[in-house]
Backbone as numpy.savetxt, mean C-alpha at the origin, in Angstrom:
# Nx Ny Nz CAx CAy CAz Cx Cy Cz
-19.94 -14.40 14.78 -20.10 -13.27 13.86 -18.86 -13.67 13.19
-17.44 -13.18 13.95 -16.24 -13.50 13.63 -16.26 -14.80 12.82
-16.43 -15.76 13.19 -16.40 -17.31 12.57 -16.66 -17.15 11.30
-18.01 -16.35 11.20 -18.83 -16.50 9.68 -17.88 -15.54 8.86
-17.53 -14.43 9.92 -16.48 -13.45 8.48 -15.14 -13.95 8.45
-14.42 -15.05 9.01 -13.62 -15.45 9.02 -13.69 -16.70 7.67
-14.58 -17.43 7.60 -15.00 -18.22 6.52 -15.21 -17.66 5.42
-15.63 -16.09 5.40 -16.14 -15.81 4.05 -14.92 -15.14 4.11
-13.89 -14.55 4.75 -12.61 -13.90 3.83 -11.93 -14.87 3.26
-11.54 -16.18 3.53 -11.29 -17.42 3.23 -11.67 -17.60 1.85
-12.61 -17.62 1.26 -13.43 -17.44 0.42 -13.13 -16.66 -0.57
-13.01 -15.65 -0.47 -12.80 -14.33 -0.86 -11.40 -14.19 -1.35
-10.25 -14.71 -0.45 -8.83 -14.93 -0.92 -8.68 -15.90 -2.21
-9.47 -17.09 -1.43 -9.80 -18.43 -2.73 -9.97 -17.56 -4.06
-10.72 -16.99 -3.87 -11.45 -16.61 -5.41 -11.01 -15.78 -6.10
-10.27 -14.77 -5.25 -9.47 -13.70 -6.13 -8.39 -13.94 -6.62
-7.89 -15.50 -5.71 -6.63 -15.55 -5.95 -6.47 -16.35 -7.00
-7.84 -17.15 -7.30 -8.18 -18.07 -8.84 -8.23 -16.25 -10.00
-8.83 -15.94 -9.80 -9.16 -14.79 -10.87 -8.04 -14.36 -11.09
-7.05 -13.64 -10.08 -6.32 -12.66 -10.53 -4.28 -13.53 -10.19
-4.47 -14.22 -9.56 -3.16 -14.94 -9.53 -2.43 -14.19 -8.65
-1.34 -14.68 -8.02 -0.64 -14.25 -6.66 -0.76 -12.83 -6.73
-0.93 -12.09 -5.45 -0.95 -10.48 -5.33 0.54 -10.21 -5.51
0.78 -9.40 -6.40 1.96 -8.73 -6.00 2.08 -7.12 -6.02
3.12 -6.17 -5.25 3.04 -4.58 -5.54 3.23 -4.03 -6.91
2.46 -3.25 -6.83 3.05 -2.74 -8.42 3.50 -1.52 -8.43
4.30 -1.01 -7.26 5.16 -0.49 -7.67 6.77 -1.09 -7.69
6.95 -0.74 -8.11 8.55 -1.62 -9.02 9.86 -1.11 -8.05
10.41 -1.82 -7.39 11.78 -1.59 -6.76 12.79 -2.77 -6.67
13.79 -2.30 -6.09 14.70 -3.24 -5.72 15.34 -4.03 -4.36
14.62 -2.91 -3.57 15.26 -3.03 -2.00 13.99 -2.25 -0.85
14.41 -1.99 -0.28 13.39 -1.42 0.94 14.03 0.12 0.84
14.59 0.87 0.92 14.73 2.06 0.77 13.69 2.33 -0.79
14.14 1.73 -1.67 13.71 2.12 -2.84 11.86 2.00 -2.94
11.54 1.13 -2.16 10.02 0.69 -1.91 9.39 1.71 -1.35
10.41 2.11 0.04 9.89 3.43 0.68 9.33 4.38 0.34
10.84 5.11 -0.65 10.36 6.04 -1.40 9.33 5.86 -2.65
8.82 4.91 -3.45 8.26 4.69 -4.24 6.72 5.05 -3.57
6.70 4.26 -1.88 5.35 4.62 -1.50 4.86 5.84 -0.96
6.25 6.27 -0.63 6.01 7.85 -0.25 5.63 9.13 -1.59
6.07 8.45 -2.71 5.53 8.80 -3.80 4.10 8.63 -4.39
3.84 7.75 -4.10 2.20 7.00 -4.34 1.26 7.72 -4.15
1.03 8.33 -2.93 0.18 8.88 -2.05 -0.40 10.27 -3.31
-1.98 10.03 -3.33 -2.42 10.61 -4.24 -1.78 10.85 -5.73
-1.53 9.37 -5.96 -0.92 9.82 -7.26 -0.77 8.17 -8.20
-0.96 7.52 -9.15 -1.44 6.44 -9.62 0.11 5.63 -9.45
0.34 4.37 -9.40 1.36 3.75 -9.60 1.99 3.32 -10.67
1.59 3.83 -11.90 1.82 3.65 -13.05 2.74 5.36 -13.05
2.41 6.17 -12.76 3.09 7.17 -12.86 4.34 7.16 -12.05
4.13 6.84 -10.92 5.77 6.63 -9.71 6.67 5.72 -10.54
5.95 5.02 -11.22 7.06 4.00 -11.66 7.94 4.55 -12.86
6.89 5.52 -13.92 7.51 6.29 -14.64 8.98 7.47 -13.86
8.93 7.80 -13.11 9.35 8.81 -12.31 10.57 7.90 -11.75
10.35 7.41 -10.91 11.57 6.08 -10.05 12.43 5.53 -10.68
12.25 5.45 -11.57 14.21 5.07 -12.31 14.84 5.75 -12.48
14.91 7.35 -12.61 15.83 7.85 -12.77 16.36 8.37 -11.35
14.84 8.52 -10.53 15.46 8.41 -9.16 16.12 7.41 -8.62
16.13 6.38 -8.75 16.87 5.26 -8.07 18.17 4.91 -8.56
18.03 5.57 -10.24 19.64 5.79 -10.82 20.61 6.85 -10.03
19.92 7.72 -9.34 20.47 8.95 -9.30 20.83 9.08 -7.60
19.93 8.24 -6.80 20.04 8.78 -5.18 20.23 6.69 -5.25
21.00 6.54 -4.59 21.24 5.04 -4.45 21.10 4.72 -3.08
21.93 5.42 -1.92 21.50 5.48 -0.28 20.87 6.22 0.43
20.28 5.93 1.56 19.64 7.28 1.98 20.89 8.17 2.38
21.80 8.20 2.28 22.36 9.45 2.47 22.38 10.37 1.02
22.52 9.91 0.13 22.08 10.21 -1.27 21.04 11.22 -1.19
19.81 10.49 -0.47 18.72 11.64 -0.47 18.42 12.17 0.48
19.26 12.06 1.50 19.50 12.95 2.61 20.02 14.43 2.09
21.39 14.19 1.43 22.11 15.33 0.78 21.31 16.22 -0.41
20.03 15.67 -0.66 19.45 16.13 -2.37 19.12 17.65 -2.07
19.24 18.16 -3.20 18.87 19.41 -3.01 17.42 19.95 -3.31
16.54 20.19 -2.25 15.12 20.77 -2.35 14.79 20.89 -3.21
14.92 22.03 -4.18 14.26 22.35 -5.37 14.76 21.61 -6.56
15.63 20.77 -6.35 15.72 20.49 -8.05 15.10 18.94 -7.56
15.14 18.44 -6.36 14.68 16.87 -5.89 12.76 16.99 -5.97
12.17 18.42 -5.93 11.18 18.42 -6.35 11.14 18.66 -7.35
11.67 19.30 -8.21 11.61 18.93 -10.01 11.69 17.71 -10.51
12.30 16.53 -9.83 12.58 15.37 -9.97 11.28 14.87 -9.91
10.32 14.99 -8.91 9.25 14.14 -8.28 7.60 15.19 -8.99
8.01 16.08 -9.16 6.91 17.04 -9.86 5.68 16.47 -10.12
6.01 15.74 -11.16 4.55 15.02 -11.77 3.63 14.57 -11.15
4.39 13.70 -9.48 3.64 12.55 -8.83 2.68 13.49 -8.01
2.55 14.84 -8.24 1.42 15.63 -7.64 2.27 15.69 -6.43
1.96 16.71 -5.20 2.17 17.08 -3.73 3.64 17.46 -3.65
4.29 17.23 -4.67 5.69 17.21 -4.93 6.61 18.13 -3.83
5.76 19.38 -3.58 6.86 20.22 -1.92 7.05 19.27 -0.94
5.77 18.48 -0.35 5.22 17.60 0.85 6.15 16.43 0.82
6.09 15.94 -0.74 6.95 14.59 -0.73 8.54 14.52 -1.03
8.76 15.51 -1.15 10.17 16.39 -1.12 10.74 16.32 0.34
9.90 17.01 0.93 10.33 17.37 2.37 10.71 16.09 3.08
9.47 15.26 2.95 9.46 14.15 4.09 10.47 13.34 3.65
10.52 12.91 1.90 11.43 12.05 1.89 13.16 12.33 2.51
13.07 13.54 1.80 14.56 14.06 2.48 14.38 13.67 4.06
13.33 14.22 4.79 13.81 14.01 6.19 13.84 13.11 7.21
12.89 12.21 5.85 12.87 10.56 6.11 14.27 9.98 6.25
15.26 10.56 5.07 16.42 9.89 4.84 17.56 10.29 5.85
17.36 11.63 6.13 18.22 12.20 7.11 17.84 11.19 8.34
16.54 11.02 8.47 16.45 10.37 10.22 16.88 8.73 9.94
16.79 8.34 9.05 17.40 6.81 8.40 18.92 6.46 8.77
19.31 7.78 8.10 21.19 7.79 8.32 21.43 8.11 9.66
20.89 8.89 10.05 21.01 9.23 11.74 20.97 8.38 12.94
19.56 7.54 12.36 19.10 7.19 13.76 19.03 5.41 13.40
19.24 4.96 11.74 19.55 3.51 11.88 20.79 3.14 10.62
21.83 3.65 10.87 23.15 3.62 10.26 22.30 3.72 8.64
21.82 4.35 8.41 21.04 4.00 6.52 20.50 3.26 6.44
19.85 2.37 7.05 19.18 1.54 6.56 17.89 1.29 6.60
16.93 1.12 6.50 15.42 1.31 6.32 15.13 0.23 7.33
14.53 0.76 8.66 13.84 -0.15 9.97 13.11 -1.37 9.35
13.15 -2.30 10.30 12.18 -3.33 9.57 10.92 -3.78 10.73
10.64 -2.89 11.62 9.70 -3.10 12.41 8.96 -1.73 12.53
7.55 -1.85 12.67 6.27 -1.05 12.55 6.02 0.55 13.12
7.25 0.30 15.21 7.39 1.14 15.63 8.42 1.80 15.50
9.02 1.74 14.52 10.28 2.51 14.27 9.78 3.19 12.78
9.26 2.63 11.69 8.94 2.88 10.70 8.28 4.47 11.03
6.76 4.10 11.67 6.15 5.05 11.83 6.32 6.43 12.36
7.47 6.22 12.78 8.84 7.40 13.16 9.03 8.33 12.30
9.06 7.68 11.33 9.86 8.61 10.16 8.87 9.37 9.39
9.35 10.54 9.06 8.58 11.70 8.90 8.05 11.09 7.40
6.90 11.53 7.72 5.81 11.08 6.03 5.39 9.48 6.15
5.78 8.61 7.32 5.48 7.51 7.12 4.42 6.87 8.50
2.47 6.52 7.74 2.08 6.73 8.38 2.13 4.42 8.56
1.01 3.79 9.19 0.88 3.05 8.89 0.56 1.97 7.63
0.02 2.67 6.50 -0.20 2.04 5.65 1.11 2.04 4.68
2.00 2.80 4.71 3.60 3.28 4.27 4.50 2.07 4.81
4.15 1.79 6.04 5.02 0.63 6.86 4.43 -0.52 6.54
3.55 -0.59 6.26 3.12 -2.29 5.93 3.16 -2.35 5.02
3.17 -1.25 3.98 3.48 -1.97 2.50 5.34 -2.11 2.19
5.24 -1.54 3.16 7.38 -2.18 2.96 7.54 -3.21 3.88
6.87 -3.22 5.18 7.01 -4.52 5.41 6.74 -5.78 5.04
5.50 -5.64 4.68 5.14 -6.98 3.50 5.64 -7.22 1.99
6.56 -5.99 1.28 6.95 -5.89 0.19 8.57 -6.26 0.17
8.70 -5.28 1.31 10.33 -5.58 1.49 11.21 -6.21 2.44
10.17 -7.12 3.51 10.78 -7.71 4.48 10.12 -8.88 4.55
9.01 -9.26 3.97 8.45 -10.50 4.18 7.72 -10.89 5.49
7.31 -9.41 6.09 6.16 -9.27 7.12 5.29 -8.47 7.40
4.60 -9.55 7.19 2.58 -9.23 6.81 2.61 -8.22 7.68
1.62 -7.51 6.86 0.54 -6.27 7.06 0.00 -5.86 6.22
-1.30 -5.36 6.51 -2.69 -4.91 5.66 -2.39 -3.45 5.42
-2.51 -3.24 4.59 -1.95 -2.17 3.60 -3.22 -0.96 3.26
-3.67 -0.35 4.43 -5.32 0.16 3.57 -5.45 0.96 3.00
-5.47 0.92 1.76 -5.45 2.25 0.93 -6.99 2.44 0.70
-7.09 3.60 -0.69 -9.08 3.83 -0.63 -9.46 2.75 -1.46
-8.86 1.82 -1.71 -9.56 0.96 -2.62 -9.87 -0.60 -1.36
-8.90 -0.56 -0.49 -9.22 -1.55 0.45 -10.46 -1.09 1.61
-10.13 0.93 2.03 -11.57 1.42 2.63 -12.37 0.77 1.68
-12.79 0.99 0.50 -14.25 1.26 0.19 -14.62 -0.38 -0.27
-14.07 -1.44 -0.70 -14.14 -2.75 -0.72 -14.50 -3.47 0.56
-13.69 -3.25 1.33 -14.12 -4.05 2.37 -15.38 -3.62 3.63
-15.81 -2.03 2.93 -16.76 -1.45 3.82 -18.13 -2.20 2.44
-17.82 -1.90 1.64 -19.25 -3.25 0.51 -18.98 -4.74 0.85
-18.01 -5.29 0.88 -18.02 -6.73 1.88 -18.14 -6.79 3.46
-18.71 -5.66 3.92 -19.15 -5.95 5.46 -18.02 -6.50 6.16
-16.86 -6.23 5.83 -16.29 -6.82 6.77 -15.47 -5.91 7.83
-15.89 -4.61 7.64 -15.93 -3.30 8.46 -16.98 -1.92 8.20
-17.12 -1.70 9.13 -18.13 -0.13 8.98 -17.21 0.86 9.43
-15.91 1.03 9.46 -15.20 1.84 9.78 -15.07 2.74 8.41
-14.52 4.48 8.71 -13.58 4.91 7.32 -12.27 5.27 7.69
-11.80 5.21 9.37 -10.61 5.11 9.30 -9.43 4.62 8.78
-8.28 4.47 8.44 -7.83 3.91 7.81 -7.39 2.49 8.88
-6.70 3.06 10.48 -6.02 1.99 11.12 -7.13 1.86 11.57
-8.47 1.78 11.89 -9.82 1.26 12.39 -9.91 -0.31 11.42
-9.72 0.28 10.20 -9.87 -0.74 9.24 -9.05 -1.83 9.45
-7.34 -1.25 9.51 -6.73 -2.40 9.88 -7.30 -3.18 10.57
-7.32 -2.63 11.80 -7.45 -3.62 13.46 -8.74 -4.30 13.22
-9.92 -3.96 12.37 -10.89 -4.70 12.32 -10.68 -5.86 11.03
-9.99 -5.70 10.23 -9.14 -6.90 9.52 -8.43 -7.75 10.23
-7.87 -7.33 10.76 -6.39 -8.18 11.73 -7.09 -9.87 12.26
-8.48 -9.55 13.08 -8.59 -10.86 13.24 -9.34 -11.56 12.61
-9.41 -11.26 11.51 -10.30 -12.08 10.42 -9.78 -12.46 8.95
-8.49 -11.61 8.75 -8.01 -12.27 7.72 -6.85 -13.15 8.67
-6.43 -14.29 8.13 -5.35 -15.11 8.57 -3.66 -14.20 8.66
-3.31 -13.88 9.70 -2.02 -13.06 9.36 -0.94 -13.43 8.66
-1.01 -14.80 8.20 -0.14 -15.11 7.08 -0.82 -14.57 5.85
-1.82 -13.77 5.86 -2.05 -13.65 4.64 -2.50 -12.20 4.26
-2.40 -11.30 5.17 -2.38 -9.70 5.65 -1.84 -9.11 3.97
-0.67 -9.39 3.83 0.17 -8.88 2.54 -1.00 -9.09 1.32
-1.27 -10.37 1.21 -1.85 -10.78 -0.10 -2.86 -10.30 -0.30
-3.96 -10.60 0.93 -4.87 -9.83 1.05 -5.06 -8.24 0.44
-4.26 -7.68 0.87 -4.08 -6.43 0.56 -3.96 -6.28 -0.87
-3.09 -6.97 -1.51 -2.57 -6.98 -2.93 -3.66 -7.22 -3.94
-5.08 -8.24 -3.33 -5.67 -9.14 -3.96 -6.85 -8.01 -4.26
-7.37 -7.43 -3.04 -8.57 -6.42 -3.04 -8.15 -5.46 -3.61
-6.77 -4.64 -3.55 -6.55 -3.41 -4.11 -6.79 -3.55 -6.27
-6.00 -4.78 -5.74 -6.07 -5.39 -7.88 -7.61 -5.18 -7.77
-8.04 -5.90 -7.01 -9.73 -5.84 -7.53 -10.16 -4.63 -7.58
-9.89 -3.75 -6.93 -11.09 -2.62 -7.12 -10.44 -1.92 -8.32
-9.06 -1.80 -8.86 -8.52 -1.58 -10.04 -9.25 -1.76 -11.24
-9.29 -3.43 -11.09 -9.80 -3.86 -12.75 -11.09 -4.02 -12.46
-12.06 -4.02 -11.38 -13.20 -5.00 -11.31 -14.31 -4.05 -10.26
-14.28 -3.68 -8.90 -15.15 -3.49 -8.61 -14.36 -1.67 -8.08
-14.97 -1.40 -9.44 -14.93 0.00 -9.81 -15.61 0.80 -8.64
-15.19 2.19 -8.14 -15.88 3.33 -7.40 -16.97 3.63 -7.81
-17.34 4.12 -8.87 -18.36 4.75 -9.57 -19.10 3.40 -10.29
-18.50 2.66 -10.84 -19.55 1.44 -11.23 -19.16 0.13 -10.97
-18.97 -0.38 -10.23 -18.81 -1.71 -10.35 -19.17 -2.76 -11.06
-18.24 -3.55 -11.47 -18.55 -4.37 -12.61 -18.97 -5.96 -12.15
-20.01 -5.59 -11.23 -20.31 -6.71 -10.63 -20.57 -8.24 -11.02
-21.36 -8.23 -12.28 -21.51 -9.04 -13.26 -20.77 -10.13 -13.82
-19.17 -9.19 -13.51 -18.41 -9.85 -13.87 -17.32 -10.48 -12.52
-17.55 -10.21 -11.79 -16.70 -10.01 -10.22 -17.12 -11.58 -9.69
-15.75 -12.06 -9.55 -15.41 -13.58 -8.51 -15.97 -13.60 -7.77
-16.34 -12.72 -6.45 -17.06 -12.62 -5.68 -18.07 -11.78 -5.20
-19.25 -12.23 -6.13 -20.33 -11.48 -6.04 -21.46 -11.55 -5.33
-21.06 -13.18 -5.21 -22.08 -13.63 -4.26 -21.52 -13.62 -2.51
-20.64 -13.29 -2.91 -20.14 -12.99 -1.35 -20.11 -11.45 -0.68
-21.01 -10.70 -1.60 -20.75 -9.19 -1.31 -22.12 -8.92 -1.31
-22.69 -8.57 0.37 -23.64 -8.42 0.31 -24.13 -6.84 -0.20
-22.72 -5.75 -0.81 -23.68 -4.73 -1.48 -23.79 -4.55 -2.97
-23.75 -6.46 -3.39 -23.33 -6.48 -5.01 -24.86 -5.87 -5.64
-24.38 -4.86 -6.66 -25.83 -4.84 -7.71 -26.40 -6.31 -8.47
-27.31 -5.67 -8.91 -28.63 -6.81 -9.63 -27.61 -7.40 -10.95
-27.76 -8.25 -10.85 -26.83 -8.81 -11.90 -28.27 -9.88 -12.72
C-alpha cells in the first residue's frame, strides 16, 4: 500500500513541477526573522495581503529586539489589515522577547525550539525551516489538508496527523517542494468550491476527480 502511495506521490511531484515550475514561498522575506513574522501574520489571511503589510514592518523592525520593544497598540494598528491583529501582535512581540532572551536574538533552526515560541506551531515552524534554513518540512495548511485528502494520501483532518501521514510517502528532500506545489495547485486549479478537474495536471492520479 505504502509503495503504491510513494509511487503516486512521485508522479504527482513530477507533474505539478512541470505544470508550475519549482515551488516557492509566496511570502516575501529576506531572512528567518522576517519569514517568521510573515508566516505568523498569514494565519487566516492571504499571502498577498501580508506582502502589502510587511514592507513597512521590515523597514521599521529590523531585529528581534526591535519587535520585542514594539508598542503593542502601535503594532496592532500596523498589522490590523491582516485580521486577528491583537492575537498576532501579542504573539509576535512575545515571540521576539523569547528569541532575544533564549536564542541571542536569532531565530532558532530546530523544530523543538521553534514550537516553544509563542504563536508558533508545526506549520509555522516547517515553513521557517524549509524556506529560511533549507531544512525540509511539510507545511500543512488548509490547501494541504483538503488536497491530500482528495488525493487519498491521508484520511485525517488534523494538520499534525496529516504531516506524519505524508512523511513516509513523500521523499524527505522534497517535503518543502511538495508543500509549495500542493498549495499553489490549490490556489490556481484545485479550488475548494469547484475544482478545475478538466485542466488538472494530475486528474488521472486523483480518486476524487470530478467527471471530465
